[in-house]
Each structure stands twice: as C-alpha cells, then as structure tokens.
C-alpha positions as CSV (number, residue, x, y, z in Angstrom):
1,M,-0.2,0.0,0.1
2,A,1.4,3.5,-0.8
3,F,1.4,6.8,1.4
4,N,-1.5,8.4,1.0
5,D,-1.1,11.9,0.0
6,I,-1.0,14.2,3.1
7,E,2.2,11.5,3.8
8,R,3.7,11.6,0.4
9,N,3.5,15.2,0.5
10,R,5.3,15.8,4.0
11,I,8.2,13.0,2.4
12,E,8.5,14.9,-0.5
13,R,9.1,18.0,1.3
14,D,10.9,16.7,3.8
15,V,13.3,14.6,1.5
16,A,13.5,17.7,-0.9
17,I,15.1,20.0,1.6
18,F,17.5,17.0,2.5
19,M,18.9,16.6,-0.2
20,A,19.9,20.0,-1.1
21,H,21.8,20.7,1.5
22,R,23.8,17.2,0.4
23,R,24.0,17.3,-3.3
24,P,27.5,19.0,-5.0
25,P,27.7,22.2,-6.2
26,P,25.8,23.0,-9.5
27,H,28.8,22.8,-12.3
28,I,30.0,19.4,-10.0
29,R,26.3,17.5,-10.8
30,P,27.3,16.3,-14.3
31,E,29.8,13.8,-12.5
32,L,28.6,13.6,-9.3
33,D,24.7,14.0,-8.2
34,F,22.2,13.1,-5.7
35,G,18.6,11.5,-6.7
36,Y,15.7,9.8,-5.1
37,R,12.3,8.4,-5.2
38,I,9.2,7.4,-3.7
39,S,8.0,4.1,-4.8
40,G,5.1,2.4,-2.5
41,H,6.1,2.6,1.3
42,N,9.8,2.7,-0.2
43,V,12.1,5.9,-0.2
44,E,15.2,5.4,-1.7
45,I,18.6,7.7,-2.0
46,F,20.7,7.0,-5.0
47,E,24.0,8.1,-6.6
48,I,24.4,9.3,-10.0
49,R,27.3,9.4,-11.8
50,P,28.3,8.6,-15.5
51,Q,29.4,5.0,-16.3
52,W,33.2,4.7,-16.7
53,Q,33.2,3.1,-20.2
54,N,30.4,5.1,-21.6
55,P,30.3,8.3,-19.6
56,K,27.0,9.2,-22.1
57,E,25.4,6.9,-19.9
58,K,24.6,7.6,-16.3
59,M,23.8,5.0,-13.6
60,E,22.7,5.3,-10.4
61,Q,24.0,3.1,-7.5
62,P,22.0,2.8,-4.3
63,V,23.0,4.7,-0.7
64,A,20.1,4.6,1.2
65,K,16.6,2.9,2.1
66,D,13.9,3.5,4.2
67,V,11.0,1.2,3.6
68,C,7.8,2.4,6.6
C-alpha cells in the first residue's frame, strides 16, 4: 500500500530539503549527483554518475533505502 497524499507530500517536502543541503555544487553535478524516489512505502536515495566506459550514460547506485 502506498503513502496517502498527506504523507507523500510531507515526505516529498522533507526529502527535498534534506537533498538540497547535501547535493554537490551545480558545476559538479554532471559528474556526481544525488537523487531520490518514492515508490509505494519506500524512500530511496541514490548516487548518479556517468558510466566509466560510456560517460554519456548515467548509472544509479543506491545509498539509502527506508521501508516504512
């Protein structure tokens, strides 16, 4: 079962604030960035980097996951 609208809005707001303080400066983000997704009752934070063999493609590496 997914979060209800009130829970999802609160989580979106809190995670966006959290990420805003931890993302690298804009000039570094093409090489290293962080993102998040909310799916069902999961909140996942992941690292985004270019693939070393094909820098035009991005890869995501999980950093943290919370299952509520």
